C-alpha positions, 0 to 999 in steps of 0.5 A: 777332782770329784768328777769321775770323767776327769783324771787329774795328773801332775804337770809341774808347779810352774810349767817348768821345762824338764828338758833343761831344769836341774834335778832339785828343781824338777823334784820341787816342781813335781812335789809341790804339785803333788802337795797342792793336789793333796790339800785340795783333795782334803778340802773336797773330802771334808766339804762332802763329809760336812754336808753329809754327802757321799765321799767322792772317789778321788785318788790319794795322789796323781800318778801320771805326769805330763811334761811341760812342752813335751821336754825331758831328759833321761835324768828327768824320766828317772827322777819322775819314775822314782817319785812314782809318776808315770810320764804320759804324752800325746800323739795328736796335737789338736790345736793350731795357733789360728782360729780353733773354732773352724769346723773343718779343723775338728774333722782334720783332728779326728782323721789323725786319731787312732785307737789309743790316741791321746789328744793335746788340748789346752784349757787356758784360752790360749790358743783361742777357740779350744772349747769349740774345737773340743766339742767338734772333735768329740762329735766327730770321734763319737760319729766314728765309733770312738769312746773316751776313757781317762789316761789311766784307764787307757794305759791299763787297757794295753801295752803303751807305746814308749819313747824317750823323747817328747815333742809336739809333732816330730822329734826336736820341734819343741826345743826352741821353747827352751830359750823362749820360756826358760827353765821356770816355764810359762806359769812362773810367778815372781816372788814378792822380793823380785816384785819389790826390786 
């Protein structure tokens, strides 16, 4: 959070699916994440103050939201807007489900990038080889004259392209995830009561 090269956004508490979730759960998913961010920000600022270090410039709350699975509804977009969250998506899916460390993959990803692109990467080791792919893509893009900014800075640089639907590569290609992971998403943890049962 304190590193100025990174901008933290909201991605829902349990990676819940905003394409099939009811409004109260959408609200909970977004607000729980906002609250956790505020707690962590407070801890970082207190720690810096206790050490006598300069306080890092960390936004009070995230104002960007990336939809889990790229799934949404008009109702979700309206709710998130009312919470002060601007929904952002990607236009280049970088990873494949195979070995992402292959050097030729980085060149392929770089060829698909256009000025203003947002690339989708995952930092959870699924799929494998993402760190190597990211390094290769950065090298390729720098070689092509690109530079990198946070999503918030990118949005402030021009007029964003807007859509009412989120997807991976083409509209509808993410709907199969509705039944695969369900409403609560891939990050859901069972409650103590559910574990006991």
